[in-house]
C-alpha positions in Angstrom: 100.3 109.1 85.4 101.7 106.4 87.3 100.9 108.2 90.6 97.1 108.4 89.5 97.1 104.8 88.7 98.7 104.0 92.1 96.5 105.9 93.5 93.2 104.7 91.7 94.5 100.8 92.5 94.7 101.7 96.5 91.5 103.2 96.2 90.5 100.1 95.0 92.4 97.9 97.2 90.9 100.3 100.4 87.0 99.1 99.2 87.9 95.9 98.5 89.0 95.2 102.4 86.1 93.6 103.3 84.5 92.1 100.1 87.4 91.3 97.7 88.7 87.8 97.1 91.0 86.1 99.1 94.1 87.3 96.8 93.3 90.7 97.1 92.7 90.7 100.9 96.4 89.2 101.0 97.8 92.1 99.8 99.5 94.8 101.9 97.6 98.5 102.4 101.0 99.6 101.2 100.9 98.3 98.1 101.4 99.3 95.3 104.4 101.7 96.1 103.9 105.1 94.5 105.5 104.8 91.0 104.5 101.4 90.3 104.3 100.8 86.3 101.3 99.3 84.8 103.3 96.2 84.0 104.0 95.9 87.9 100.6 95.9 88.9 99.2 93.2 86.6 102.3 90.9 87.8 100.7 91.0 90.7 97.4 91.0 90.1 97.1 90.0 86.6 94.6 92.0 84.1 91.9 93.7 85.0 88.3 92.6 84.0 86.9 96.2 83.2 89.2 98.7 81.7 88.3 102.4 81.2 89.9 105.3 80.1 88.2 108.8 80.6 89.4 112.4 79.9 88.6 114.7 82.9 90.1 118.6 82.7 92.4 117.4 80.1 94.2 114.7 81.9 94.0 111.2 80.9 92.8 108.8 83.8 92.8 105.3 83.5 90.6 103.0 86.0 90.8 99.5 85.9 88.5 96.7 88.2 88.9 93.4 89.6 86.0 91.3 90.6 
């Protein structure tokens, strides 16, 4: 589950490289490290502005949005 969250956050950063807030642009491309916990991510970024949980093929997927 941690890897899924890390990948989702990584994709979020990839999409925000040209249009994100200044604080998101300042975060290195290799962050978050694989295995980062929710607490570690939220301590750096704060709570997400949107959050959803879906079930896909029996796997719970959590998605956070930062706007």
